[in-house]
ROBA-50452 format. One line per 3 residues: their letters; for each residue x negated, y negated, z negated of C-alpha. Coordinates in nm, 3 decimals, padded with zeros to 5 digits. Example, Ala and Ser with C-alpha at 12.3 -4.5 7.8 and 13.67 -1.06 7.14 Angstrom:
# residues 2
as	-01.230:00.450:-00.780 ~ -01.367:00.106:-00.714
# end
This chain:
# residues 388
mdf	00.557:-01.748:02.056 ~ 00.153:-01.708:01.980 ~ 00.153:-01.297:01.911
dls	-00.295:-01.414:01.895 ~ -00.434:-01.458:01.558 ~ -00.597:-01.734:01.537
deq	-00.994:-01.858:01.481 ~ -00.961:-01.744:01.118 ~ -00.770:-01.476:01.121
vai	-01.050:-01.340:01.365 ~ -01.280:-01.475:01.170 ~ -01.110:-01.235:00.856
rda	-01.066:-00.989:01.106 ~ -01.451:-00.996:01.229 ~ -01.588:-01.005:00.843
iqk	-01.474:-00.754:00.726 ~ -01.530:-00.509:01.056 ~ -01.866:-00.602:00.938
ics	-01.872:-00.467:00.562 ~ -01.628:-00.207:00.732 ~ -01.946:-00.060:00.938
rfp	-02.163:00.023:00.678 ~ -01.953:00.277:00.517 ~ -01.880:00.544:00.890
aey	-01.681:00.787:00.901 ~ -01.923:01.011:00.709 ~ -01.925:00.807:00.446
wle	-01.503:00.891:00.418 ~ -01.534:01.250:00.524 ~ -01.781:01.257:00.186
rdn	-01.519:01.104:-00.064 ~ -01.222:01.316:00.110 ~ -01.442:01.646:00.033
dgq	-01.610:01.519:-00.338 ~ -01.279:01.296:-00.469 ~ -01.512:01.045:-00.573
fpe	-01.325:00.723:-00.578 ~ -01.530:00.474:-00.290 ~ -01.683:00.222:-00.556
efv	-01.917:00.120:-00.353 ~ -01.673:00.032:-00.087 ~ -01.468:-00.174:-00.303
aai	-01.803:-00.345:-00.461 ~ -01.880:-00.481:-00.103 ~ -01.557:-00.569:-00.082
teg	-01.533:-00.744:-00.375 ~ -01.847:-00.919:-00.303 ~ -01.662:-01.072:-00.022
gwl	-01.433:-01.188:-00.238 ~ -01.188:-01.069:-00.086 ~ -00.985:-00.936:-00.287
gia	-00.842:-01.279:-00.404 ~ -00.760:-01.369:00.006 ~ -00.362:-01.375:-00.057
mpe	-00.403:-01.517:-00.440 ~ -00.387:-01.935:-00.490 ~ -00.743:-02.112:-00.495
ayg	-00.694:-02.278:-00.829 ~ -00.744:-01.904:-00.980 ~ -01.008:-01.831:-00.776
gag	-00.859:-01.691:-00.441 ~ -00.815:-01.792:-00.065 ~ -00.463:-01.973:-00.101
lgi	-00.411:-01.763:00.240 ~ -00.058:-01.553:00.314 ~ 00.026:-01.191:00.354
tea	-00.066:-01.182:00.683 ~ -00.427:-01.265:00.651 ~ -00.411:-00.992:00.389
avl	-00.223:-00.761:00.664 ~ -00.511:-00.866:00.905 ~ -00.797:-00.756:00.660
tht	-00.562:-00.387:00.567 ~ -00.518:-00.301:00.929 ~ -00.928:-00.349:00.991
iar	-01.025:-00.153:00.660 ~ -00.756:00.140:00.810 ~ -00.871:00.099:01.170
sga	-01.219:00.107:01.072 ~ -01.169:00.505:01.027 ~ -01.180:00.420:00.666
gfs	-00.777:00.489:00.735 ~ -00.611:00.489:00.355 ~ -00.895:00.641:00.156
gas	-01.035:00.207:00.208 ~ -00.730:00.081:00.234 ~ -00.560:00.201:-00.067
aih	-00.836:00.132:-00.256 ~ -00.827:-00.252:-00.301 ~ -00.416:-00.246:-00.177
lnl	-00.228:-00.328:-00.476 ~ -00.488:-00.584:-00.635 ~ -00.360:-00.760:-00.251
fgp	-00.034:-00.734:-00.328 ~ 00.028:-00.641:-00.658 ~ -00.014:-00.971:-00.794
npi	00.238:-01.197:-00.667 ~ 00.459:-01.151:-00.924 ~ 00.264:-01.285:-01.139
vvf	00.171:-01.592:-00.920 ~ 00.588:-01.645:-00.865 ~ 00.683:-01.589:-01.211
gsd	00.403:-01.575:-01.440 ~ 00.351:-01.914:-01.663 ~ -00.003:-02.122:-01.554
eqk	-00.141:-01.986:-01.860 ~ -00.082:-01.597:-01.717 ~ -00.183:-01.721:-01.405
qrf	-00.542:-01.833:-01.572 ~ -00.560:-01.525:-01.774 ~ -00.508:-01.233:-01.496
lpp	-00.531:-01.389:-01.172 ~ -00.956:-01.455:-01.146 ~ -01.070:-01.121:-01.348
lie	-00.812:-00.973:-01.070 ~ -00.982:-01.172:-00.777 ~ -01.367:-01.127:-00.921
gkd	-01.316:-00.754:-00.971 ~ -01.383:-00.719:-01.307 ~ -00.987:-00.577:-01.349
rac	-00.874:-00.336:-01.178 ~ -00.475:-00.279:-01.217 ~ -00.241:-00.017:-01.120
fgv	00.159:-00.004:-01.052 ~ 00.362:00.162:-01.298 ~ 00.679:00.214:-01.135
tep	00.870:00.549:-01.029 ~ 00.971:00.784:-01.274 ~ 01.041:01.187:-01.274
dag	01.422:01.096:-01.265 ~ 01.466:00.848:-01.131 ~ 01.245:00.785:-00.799
lnt	01.378:00.538:-00.518 ~ 01.661:00.459:-00.724 ~ 01.448:00.236:-00.912
trl	01.754:00.061:-01.139 ~ 01.823:00.409:-01.327 ~ 01.477:00.421:-01.462
qtm	01.449:00.514:-01.830 ~ 01.154:00.432:-01.956 ~ 01.202:00.201:-02.252
avr	01.001:-00.137:-02.440 ~ 01.200:-00.236:-02.756 ~ 01.095:-00.521:-02.872
dgd	00.947:-00.558:-03.236 ~ 00.872:-00.925:-03.373 ~ 00.549:-01.031:-03.093
hyv	00.521:-00.749:-02.924 ~ 00.705:-00.455:-02.775 ~ 00.670:-00.100:-02.776
vng	00.714:00.070:-02.486 ~ 00.772:00.459:-02.426 ~ 00.842:00.713:-02.119
rkm	00.653:00.887:-01.825 ~ 00.578:00.734:-01.505 ~ 00.503:00.955:-01.174
wtt	00.281:00.822:-00.875 ~ 00.067:00.543:-01.042 ~ -00.229:00.528:-00.781
taq	-00.565:00.411:-00.924 ~ -00.486:00.497:-01.282 ~ -00.795:00.694:-01.323
tan	-01.046:00.350:-01.310 ~ -00.756:00.104:-01.402 ~ -00.760:-00.126:-01.680
kil	-00.501:-00.324:-01.648 ~ -00.124:-00.177:-01.529 ~ 00.199:-00.353:-01.386
liv	00.463:-00.205:-01.515 ~ 00.845:-00.244:-01.532 ~ 01.041:-00.090:-01.803
rts	01.397:-00.085:-01.929 ~ 01.511:-00.389:-02.238 ~ 01.870:-00.266:-02.238
pld	01.951:00.104:-02.230 ~ 02.160:00.243:-01.889 ~ 02.485:00.283:-02.157
sdv	02.488:-00.080:-02.259 ~ 02.709:-00.316:-02.106 ~ 02.407:-00.469:-01.905
ppa	02.404:-00.418:-01.554 ~ 02.155:-00.158:-01.469 ~ 01.916:-00.391:-01.244
kgl	01.943:-00.686:-01.504 ~ 01.808:-00.423:-01.832 ~ 01.471:-00.427:-01.657
tlf	01.113:-00.597:-01.747 ~ 00.784:-00.649:-01.595 ~ 00.462:-00.646:-01.775
ytd	00.067:-00.702:-01.681 ~ -00.124:-00.521:-01.942 ~ -00.396:-00.349:-02.066
ldr	-00.380:00.030:-01.977 ~ -00.463:00.166:-02.305 ~ -00.580:00.538:-02.312
dri	-00.509:00.596:-02.636 ~ -00.163:00.524:-02.578 ~ -00.119:00.621:-02.221
evr	-00.210:00.966:-02.124 ~ -00.332:00.974:-01.771 ~ -00.287:01.307:-01.565
eip	-00.422:01.306:-01.196 ~ -00.231:01.431:-00.979 ~ -00.368:01.743:-00.656
kmg	-00.218:01.608:-00.380 ~ -00.268:01.680:00.033 ~ -00.477:01.396:00.147
rka	-00.668:01.096:00.044 ~ -00.803:01.248:-00.238 ~ -01.118:00.976:-00.315
idt	-00.780:00.759:-00.426 ~ -00.636:00.894:-00.751 ~ -00.239:00.939:-00.784
nal	-00.173:01.018:-01.129 ~ 00.114:01.124:-01.402 ~ 00.160:00.895:-01.654
fid	00.289:00.938:-02.040 ~ 00.334:00.629:-02.213 ~ 00.342:00.704:-02.636
dli	00.432:00.378:-02.816 ~ 00.228:00.137:-02.593 ~ 00.185:-00.221:-02.837
vpv	00.305:-00.467:-02.538 ~ 00.218:-00.834:-02.644 ~ 00.526:-01.093:-02.550
edr	00.297:-01.242:-02.375 ~ 00.236:-01.012:-02.129 ~ 00.541:-01.061:-02.017
ige	00.616:-01.163:-01.646 ~ 00.912:-01.393:-01.630 ~ 01.196:-01.345:-01.899
ege	01.349:-01.036:-02.028 ~ 01.598:-00.896:-01.786 ~ 01.462:-01.016:-01.498
gwk	01.213:-00.705:-01.397 ~ 01.410:-00.639:-01.127 ~ 01.369:-00.982:-00.978
cll	01.000:-01.074:-01.037 ~ 00.961:-00.677:-00.857 ~ 01.114:-00.785:-00.575
hgl	00.859:-01.035:-00.481 ~ 00.620:-00.792:-00.460 ~ 00.836:-00.498:-00.218
npe	00.780:-00.659:00.147 ~ 00.482:-00.772:00.122 ~ 00.349:-00.408:00.009
ril	00.554:-00.288:00.354 ~ 00.357:-00.515:00.560 ~ 00.050:-00.401:00.432
iaa	00.157:-00.044:00.455 ~ 00.248:-00.078:00.885 ~ -00.087:-00.312:00.894
esv	-00.300:00.007:00.747 ~ -00.051:00.263:00.971 ~ -00.092:00.082:01.250
glg	-00.491:00.070:01.182 ~ -00.524:00.408:01.103 ~ -00.271:00.590:01.392
qaa	-00.513:00.308:01.612 ~ -00.842:00.494:01.462 ~ -00.660:00.830:01.534
ler	-00.559:00.706:01.869 ~ -00.993:00.624:02.045 ~ -01.090:00.914:01.875
aad	-00.836:01.146:02.080 ~ -00.868:00.893:02.397 ~ -01.278:00.904:02.333
yar	-01.230:01.306:02.364 ~ -01.000:01.341:02.671 ~ -01.276:01.141:02.885
drv	-01.581:01.332:02.746 ~ -01.449:01.708:02.695 ~ -01.428:01.900:03.006
vfd	-01.238:02.193:03.082 ~ -01.206:02.399:03.449 ~ -01.467:02.130:03.564
rpi	-01.274:01.794:03.463 ~ -01.260:01.593:03.166 ~ -00.901:01.693:03.019
gkn	-00.754:01.318:03.019 ~ -00.723:01.310:03.419 ~ -00.444:01.553:03.350
qai	-00.085:01.387:03.283 ~ -00.006:01.632:03.008 ~ -00.269:01.497:02.813
qhp	-00.279:01.093:02.889 ~ 00.101:01.045:02.887 ~ 00.182:01.115:02.543
lav	-00.146:00.870:02.433 ~ 00.000:00.615:02.639 ~ 00.297:00.673:02.462
nwm	00.149:00.640:02.107 ~ -00.046:00.321:02.207 ~ 00.335:00.163:02.278
ele	00.453:00.256:02.050 ~ 00.133:00.129:01.809 ~ 00.179:-00.211:01.987
aay	00.546:-00.235:01.875 ~ 00.484:-00.172:01.512 ~ 00.169:-00.387:01.511
nmm	00.420:-00.712:01.651 ~ 00.664:-00.640:01.428 ~ 00.411:-00.634:01.099
lka	00.274:-00.949:01.212 ~ 00.636:-01.117:01.245 ~ 00.742:-01.008:00.922
atl	00.409:-01.128:00.725 ~ 00.496:-01.452:00.955 ~ 00.858:-01.537:00.818
ydq	00.739:-01.417:00.447 ~ 00.436:-01.666:00.481 ~ 00.722:-01.922:00.581
gkp	00.922:-01.846:00.307 ~ 01.181:-01.722:00.536 ~ 01.409:-01.363:00.465
cgr	01.178:-01.094:00.584 ~ 01.381:-00.740:00.431 ~ 01.468:-00.633:00.754
ean	01.124:-00.722:00.942 ~ 00.924:-00.510:00.643 ~ 01.105:-00.268:00.614
tak	01.115:-00.220:00.990 ~ 00.802:-00.258:01.039 ~ 00.721:-00.028:00.750
yla	00.942:00.273:00.939 ~ 00.833:00.189:01.301 ~ 00.399:00.228:01.167
aea	00.485:00.534:01.014 ~ 00.674:00.673:01.250 ~ 00.423:00.575:01.542
gls	00.149:00.632:01.328 ~ 00.193:01.002:01.257 ~ 00.256:01.055:01.613
acq	-00.053:00.884:01.712 ~ -00.258:01.123:01.431 ~ -00.072:01.413:01.525
rav	-00.132:01.339:01.911 ~ -00.520:01.341:01.824 ~ -00.530:01.653:01.663
lth	-00.365:01.846:01.934 ~ -00.562:01.619:02.217 ~ -00.873:01.835:02.024
ggm	-00.736:02.148:02.033 ~ -00.905:02.393:01.796 ~ -01.122:02.095:01.727
gya	-00.860:01.896:01.572 ~ -00.825:02.130:01.297 ~ -01.222:02.090:01.177
kef	-01.264:01.824:00.936 ~ -01.576:01.712:01.144 ~ -01.375:01.545:01.393
hve	-01.222:01.351:01.126 ~ -00.861:01.344:01.271 ~ -00.687:01.634:01.054
ryl	-00.787:01.366:00.746 ~ -00.573:01.090:00.973 ~ -00.327:01.316:00.957
rem	-00.305:01.419:00.648 ~ -00.369:01.088:00.512 ~ -00.090:00.971:00.738
qip	00.169:01.141:00.526 ~ 00.140:00.858:00.284 ~ 00.338:00.624:00.463
via	00.608:00.855:00.638 ~ 00.716:00.912:00.248 ~ 00.642:00.606:00.041
pvs	00.648:00.323:-00.079 ~ 01.023:00.366:00.034 ~ 01.163:00.712:00.234
qem	01.237:00.656:00.603 ~ 01.628:00.812:00.543 ~ 01.679:00.477:00.330
iks	01.520:00.217:00.565 ~ 01.773:00.369:00.832 ~ 02.041:00.272:00.584
fia	01.893:-00.043:00.432 ~ 01.899:-00.146:00.815 ~ 02.259:00.040:00.866
eqv	02.405:-00.184:00.530 ~ 02.237:-00.444:00.563 ~ 02.247:-00.576:00.990
leq	02.486:-00.332:01.129 ~ 02.742:-00.385:00.805 ~ 02.807:-00.050:00.761
eks	02.935:00.078:00.423 ~ 02.725:00.201:00.133 ~ 02.639:00.564:00.233
y	02.497:00.692:-00.082
# end
């Protein structure tokens, strides 16, 4: 088993590092303070053609895999951009995957090139106020009327909807009280985000201020039948093809941000002198940092294993979920330790680690909770009875 990146993957990492070097920590601190979307950064990534890294070559992509996409997002987060940088392009890397797998040739030609070129920007409408992680129980309803559907309902925690012009939207096409099983009553669409029919209301939040998160209120949205991905009732199956890649990319980003925090902590521990000695000379400082390094390395390798399995077309649900769990735990521990290593300065924005800690709360909570991953592993790997 080879744990080294290929020459091509190293070239990807180096190219992304070069772009990221133009956006230092001060840039991301400014975005965290003013809440402005990092348009300059996204433009730089787009100009390099990186948004299509995992998209088919036939539609303008690079035809590479989720492993290469993970190298890309890990490098962005690792640069200190964290989730403010990675989340700005995150959805465009994995979100179109259901279109690639289930879309018609006409849909791929219509939808993918504008995404890769940065002409279109998509958001993901899945979570709802009363459904949360219980996706098969969502209630936003689409009713077919001739050659189109009429959609009504609500979505929560939809990222980048302030600037998106497209939405990947999963809705119910069979009522919950019908004879159709809940998972068979869902349908996936990729369509225009019509702001005359969708109210987008931003949710103020703890961190990642530059990347908006929103509540959507959908009122008689008209969706053409040709914007349906797959057949009616196959939405859950289509959605699953985006879940494992998302967990893998979240894991890569979590490790990257944890490593950025650890690097700042290690630098500070070498430079900060108290009682006539650098604080890093004390085992109470250096031992926790050493543990952080080991935990991050373990999570990184699990992430690469999950990505490799996915790209080989093999089952990877347990590995993708495990990678997300381990990376979130390791990243959170590293960010907490970075703040503590800085002491009082860790609470100051100018040292950046408090921002890292706030952003690292995201993968601990989303896109699936740590508790749900534990239940998944218990049921699917250890063959325990379902607990919920």
